[in-house]
C-alpha positions as CSV (number, residue, x, y, z in Angstrom):
1,M,0.0,0.0,0.0
2,R,1.4,3.3,-1.0
3,R,1.8,5.7,1.9
4,R,0.2,9.2,1.5
5,R,2.7,12.0,1.5
6,L,2.1,14.7,4.1
7,P,1.7,18.0,2.2
8,P,4.4,20.6,2.4
9,K,4.0,23.1,5.2
10,R,2.7,26.4,4.0
11,H,4.7,28.5,6.4
12,L,8.3,27.7,7.3
13,T,8.8,28.4,11.0
14,A,11.8,28.1,13.2
15,R,10.2,25.3,15.2
16,R,9.6,23.2,12.0
17,V,13.1,23.9,10.8
18,R,14.4,22.8,14.2
19,L,12.6,19.5,14.0
20,G,14.1,18.8,10.6
21,A,17.5,19.8,11.8
22,E,17.4,17.5,14.8
23,L,16.3,14.5,12.6
24,R,19.2,15.4,10.2
25,K,21.6,15.5,13.2
26,L,20.5,12.0,14.3
27,R,21.0,10.6,10.8
28,E,24.4,12.2,10.3
29,A,25.5,10.9,13.7
30,I,25.5,7.3,12.4
31,G,26.8,8.2,9.0
32,M,23.7,7.4,7.1
33,K,23.0,9.0,3.7
34,A,19.8,10.9,3.2
35,R,18.8,8.6,0.3
36,E,19.2,5.6,2.6
37,A,17.0,7.1,5.2
38,A,14.4,8.0,2.6
39,A,14.4,4.3,1.4
40,L,13.6,3.2,4.9
41,L,10.4,5.3,4.8
42,G,9.5,4.3,1.2
43,A,10.2,7.8,0.2
44,D,12.6,9.5,-2.2
45,A,15.5,11.9,-1.7
46,V,13.3,15.0,-2.4
47,Q,10.9,14.0,0.4
48,M,13.7,13.5,2.8
49,S,15.2,16.8,1.9
50,Q,11.8,18.5,2.5
51,I,11.4,16.8,5.9
52,E,14.9,17.7,7.1
53,S,14.5,21.3,5.9
54,G,11.1,21.7,7.6
55,V,9.3,22.3,4.4
56,A,7.3,19.0,4.6
57,G,5.6,17.5,7.6
58,V,6.5,14.2,9.2
59,S,4.2,11.9,11.2
60,A,4.8,10.6,14.7
61,E,5.2,7.1,13.3
62,R,7.9,8.2,10.9
63,V,9.7,10.2,13.6
64,R,9.8,7.0,15.7
65,R,10.9,4.8,12.8
66,L,13.7,7.2,11.9
67,A,14.8,7.4,15.5
68,A,15.0,3.6,15.7
69,H,17.0,3.3,12.4
70,Y,19.3,6.1,13.7
71,A,19.9,4.0,16.9
72,C,18.5,6.8,19.1
73,T,17.6,5.4,22.5
74,D,16.9,8.7,24.2
75,E,13.2,8.4,24.9
76,G,12.9,11.9,26.2
77,L,14.3,13.3,23.0
78,I,12.2,11.0,20.8
79,E,9.0,12.0,22.5
80,A,9.9,15.7,22.3
81,L,10.5,15.4,18.6
82,V,7.2,13.5,18.2
83,A,5.4,16.4,20.1
84,M,7.0,18.9,17.7
85,A,5.9,16.9,14.7
86,T,2.3,16.4,15.8
87,D,1.6,19.8,17.4
88,R,-1.2,21.4,15.4
89,T,-1.9,24.2,17.8
90,R,-2.5,27.6,16.2
91,G,-0.9,30.1,18.4
92,W,-2.0,33.7,18.9
93,W,1.1,34.8,17.0
94,E,-0.4,33.4,13.8
95,D,-2.7,36.3,13.7
96,Y,0.3,38.5,12.8
97,R,1.5,36.4,9.9
98,G,1.9,38.6,6.9
99,V,1.7,41.6,9.2
100,L,5.0,41.3,11.1
101,P,8.4,39.8,10.0
102,P,8.4,35.9,10.5
103,V,11.2,36.2,13.1
104,N,8.7,37.9,15.4
105,L,6.3,35.0,15.2
106,D,9.1,32.5,15.5
107,L,10.3,34.2,18.8
108,A,6.8,34.2,20.2
109,E,6.3,30.5,19.3
110,A,9.7,29.5,20.8
111,E,9.0,31.4,24.0
112,H,5.6,29.7,24.2
113,H,7.1,26.2,24.1
114,A,10.1,27.0,26.4
115,M,10.5,25.4,29.8
116,F,12.5,28.4,31.1
117,L,13.8,31.7,29.7
118,R,17.0,33.5,30.4
119,E,17.8,36.9,28.9
120,V,20.6,39.4,28.9
121,V,19.9,43.0,27.7
122,I,22.3,45.9,27.8
123,T,20.7,48.8,26.0
124,Y,16.9,48.3,26.5
125,V,14.5,47.0,29.0
126,P,13.7,43.4,28.0
127,G,10.6,43.1,25.7
128,L,8.9,40.7,28.2
129,L,9.0,43.5,30.8
130,Q,8.1,46.5,28.7
131,T,5.1,48.7,29.0
132,P,3.1,49.6,25.9
133,D,4.3,53.2,26.0
134,Y,7.9,52.1,26.3
135,A,7.6,49.6,23.4
136,R,5.9,52.2,21.2
137,A,8.7,54.7,21.9
138,V,11.3,52.0,20.9
139,F,9.5,51.0,17.7
140,G,8.7,54.6,16.9
141,Y,12.4,55.4,16.8
142,M,13.1,52.9,13.9
143,R,14.3,54.2,10.6
144,P,12.7,54.4,8.2
145,E,9.9,55.5,10.4
146,L,7.1,52.9,10.7
147,P,3.6,53.9,9.7
148,E,0.9,53.5,12.3
149,S,-0.4,50.4,10.5
150,E,2.9,48.6,11.3
151,L,3.7,50.3,14.6
152,T,0.5,49.3,16.4
153,P,0.8,45.6,15.5
154,R,4.4,45.5,16.8
155,V,3.4,47.0,20.1
156,E,0.4,44.6,20.4
157,H,2.6,41.6,19.6
158,R,5.2,42.6,22.2
159,M,2.5,43.0,24.8
160,K,1.0,39.6,24.0
161,R,4.4,38.0,24.3
162,R,4.2,38.8,28.0
163,N,1.7,36.0,28.4
164,V,4.5,33.5,28.9
165,I,5.4,35.1,32.3
166,E,1.9,36.4,33.2
167,G,-0.5,33.6,32.3
168,D,-2.0,30.8,34.4
169,A,1.1,28.6,33.9
170,P,3.9,31.1,33.7
171,T,7.4,30.2,32.5
172,P,10.4,30.8,34.9
173,Y,12.2,33.9,33.6
174,E,15.6,35.3,34.5
175,A,16.6,38.6,33.1
176,I,19.9,40.5,33.5
177,V,19.7,44.2,32.6
178,H,22.3,46.9,32.6
179,E,21.7,50.0,34.7
180,F,22.3,51.9,31.4
181,A,19.1,50.4,30.0
182,L,17.1,51.3,33.0
183,R,18.2,55.0,33.0
184,I,17.7,55.7,29.3
185,R,14.5,57.7,28.7
186,V,13.2,56.3,25.5
187,A,10.3,58.7,25.8
188,D,9.9,61.0,28.8
189,R,10.3,60.7,32.6
190,H,6.7,59.6,33.1
191,V,7.1,56.7,30.7
192,S,10.4,55.8,32.3
193,R,8.9,55.8,35.8
194,A,6.0,53.7,34.8
195,Q,8.4,51.3,33.2
196,L,10.5,51.0,36.4
197,L,7.3,50.4,38.4
198,R,6.2,47.8,36.0
199,I,9.5,46.0,36.5
200,L,9.0,46.1,40.2
201,E,5.5,44.7,39.9
202,Q,6.7,41.8,37.7
203,T,9.6,40.9,39.9
204,E,7.2,40.4,42.8
205,Q,6.3,37.1,41.2
206,E,8.4,34.1,42.3
207,H,9.0,32.9,38.7
208,V,10.5,36.3,37.6
209,T,14.1,37.1,38.6
210,L,15.8,40.3,37.7
211,R,19.5,41.1,38.2
212,V,21.0,44.5,37.5
213,I,24.6,45.3,36.3
214,P,25.5,48.7,37.9
215,T,27.6,51.1,35.8
216,D,30.3,51.2,38.4
217,Q,30.9,47.5,38.2
218,D,34.6,46.8,37.5
219,G,35.7,44.2,35.0
220,F,32.5,44.1,32.9
221,G,33.4,43.8,29.2
222,G,30.1,42.2,28.1
223,A,28.5,45.2,26.3
224,G,27.7,42.9,23.4
225,A,26.3,40.1,25.5
226,S,22.6,40.6,24.7
227,M,21.0,37.2,24.2
228,M,17.9,35.1,24.9
229,Y,18.2,31.4,26.0
230,M,15.1,29.2,25.8
231,G,15.1,25.9,27.6
232,G,13.6,23.0,25.7
233,P,11.7,19.9,27.0
234,V,15.1,18.2,26.9
235,P,18.5,19.9,26.9
236,Q,19.2,18.9,23.2
237,L,16.3,21.1,22.2
238,D,17.4,24.3,24.0
239,T,17.4,27.3,21.7
240,G,19.4,30.5,21.7
241,L,18.7,33.8,20.0
242,R,21.1,36.6,19.3
243,E,20.6,39.8,17.3
244,G,23.3,41.3,15.2
245,A,24.0,43.6,12.3
246,T,22.7,41.1,9.8
247,G,19.5,40.3,11.7
248,T,18.2,37.9,14.3
249,A,19.6,34.3,14.5
250,F,18.2,31.3,16.2
251,I,21.0,29.0,17.6
252,D,20.7,25.2,18.1
253,A,24.2,23.9,17.7
254,E,25.4,22.4,21.0
255,A,28.8,24.2,20.9
256,Q,27.1,27.6,20.5
257,L,24.5,26.8,23.1
258,R,27.2,25.9,25.5
259,T,28.9,29.3,24.7
260,L,25.6,31.1,25.5
261,R,25.2,29.2,28.8
262,T,28.7,30.2,29.8
263,L,28.2,33.8,28.7
264,F,25.0,34.1,30.8
265,R,26.8,32.8,34.0
266,K,29.8,35.0,33.3
267,V,27.6,38.1,33.0
268,E,25.6,37.0,36.0
269,K,28.8,37.4,38.1
270,A,28.8,41.2,37.4
271,T,25.2,41.7,38.8
272,L,23.7,42.7,42.0
273,D,21.7,39.9,43.7
274,P,17.9,39.9,43.0
275,S,17.0,41.7,46.3
276,A,19.6,44.4,45.8
277,S,18.5,44.7,42.1
278,R,14.9,45.4,43.2
279,D,16.1,48.0,45.7
280,F,18.2,49.5,42.9
281,V,15.2,49.8,40.5
282,H,13.1,51.2,43.3
283,R,15.7,53.9,44.0
284,L,15.8,54.8,40.3
285,S,12.0,55.1,40.2
286,K,12.1,57.6,43.1
287,E,14.6,59.7,41.2
288,L,12.1,60.4,38.4
């Protein structure tokens, strides 16, 4: 009986690309050629290429068959890959497809599925802690200047991202912020004070931890350390994100993830402890 091909995915998302990449890693780890793996599924090289690039879907049965042929015995990883393959949930971020750049949607999806979030921000208040007025001021400063039809959806999207730390099942979140970011007035003093008060409100929650790097901290050379680290259901599926001159890049290579973990802990050593950080933010709010 000829197996029915799953249709190619209409939208290529970072999560789908990651699933394909992980299946490719497992195949390459045992030295199997793509055409050999395709033959095991009764497929052809084109289908295998589409699966591994995230263009085509793959069933739970096929994920398990491939894992078996790839000699993968990590049940946690296999089940996590199956969950990625079979998840048909339409997240709120899909309402912004065609409105915002795909990377914005990919970030929201990655945060939604993360087991924990760690972030380092040097020049801005982290997006997950921003107020609408703060976010609007940041987006409003972009050049070329955004029309209202693009500015408003960006602000809305950023506010909805906060659901991961404000919802019924909030995700543990650790943020490291430089004093520099807390002092910059992206709009006016009223917006800045409201933003600091918002941070204080958020950090009252046990699952939200904020650490501040004071400007008088000696030996801090991490001005370019901004990053997001999202914990996966198993360590192999952790994801990093860094923004650079060429755009935003998702990171899944273990060597790079290890570098990000090391970077976070290194930057963490330059921070005030959470209690002192809250006191610091409180003092700043009183100055405004």
